[in-house]
N, C-alpha and C positions, 0 to 999 in steps of 0.2 A: 567682276559688279564691283558698280562705281559707288561712293556714299549715295549720291543721292536714291540710286534702287531699293539699298538697305533701308533706310531710314524709311522709306512708300513701306517695304516689307515688312519691317516692325511696323507699322501705323496701323496697315493692316489685317496681319495676323494676331489673332491674339492671343494664341499661345505663346508666343516668343514678344509680344507688348508685355507681358504679366509676368516674365520669367524674370526672375532675378538670381543675380549667380550666388552661390553659396545655399538656396534657398531649397535645392531637388536633393542633392545630396544628406541633408541634415534632414528633409526630410524623410529619406531613404533609410537612414543611420536607426531614424524613431521608428519607423518601421520593423527593421531588421530585428531591434531591440524587442519589442513588442511579441515579436511571431515565436522569439526563440524563448520568451517569459512565458508563452502559450503553452508555446510545448513541452519546456521543461518542467512544468506544473500539471501538467496533461501524461505529460511519463512517467513522473513520481507518481501522481494520483492513481496511474493504472496499474502501479506494483500493489497488489492488494493481501493482508497479515493474513496468514493462517488463519482458521476457523476451527473450533473443536464442536462436533456435532455428539450427543447423547442420546442414547437410546433405550430403552428397555428391551433385551435380549430373553427373555423370561422370568421365573423367579431367581430373584439374588442376581441374576446379572443384569451388566451392563455393556452397551456396544456403543466405543471412543471414535471418531471417526475423525481425522483432519481434513479439509478440504486446501483448496490455495495454499499446498506445499511448495513453498521456497526452497528449491534445490532439492538437496541429501541431506536435510536437517534431522537430526533422529531427536525426539522428542521422550521425558522422562513423564511418568504422570504419576501424581502425588495426590493422596486422599484425607481426609478428615470427614469423621462422623456428625463436629463440632467446630464454628467456626470459634476464632479466637478465647480456646480454652487452654491455659496450660497443660491441663491432665490429659488433652488429645492433641500432639501436636499434627505438623504436617507429615507424612509418611509414603514410602514409597510405595506405588501399585503396581508398576510398570516402568522395564527398561525396555527404552525402545533402540531400535536399530536404523543406520543410514536411511533415510526414505522412506520408513515403516508411517503408515499413517491409521490402520487399524488397527485397533486395542477391543477386547474380550473380559470385563473384569468380574470377580465372583463377591460379592458386599455381603456374603452370610453372615446374620448374627446381628446387623445394623439394617433396620429397615428406612435410612437416608444419610444422605453424605453430601461433600464435598469433592468437587475434582479440581486440578489444576495440573496444567501443563506448564515444564520447563526445559531450555532448548539453552544451550550456550550461559549458560545462568539467568538466563531473561525470563521472565513470564510470558508466553504467547496467550493464554484465554482460562476464562474462569469457567467454573459448571456448578 
């Protein structure tokens, strides 16, 4: 192909006429970075945190269930009848086992209470 044919081809082909060296690679790199960022954000947000559900299971009994359990975590349940009162500190209501997600607790003598769960010294949920 001679130079005249190349010039004619560039003049008639709109894609090749507007193409600039180095422009497409930058665009592809930016598109790749954008796609990787979106994928990363979606992957991280897809990992949900455990949720603690408390339901009455009869007189003075409560069923506590964890959903969205991550792996083989073990939860320790703590409770107090009154918040922010040094006379009623948080105390262990139940000690969990790896992968355990269901608890039945008896709170006889206390008409109300507050529960929390801890795993690896981190607070997981409030109730």
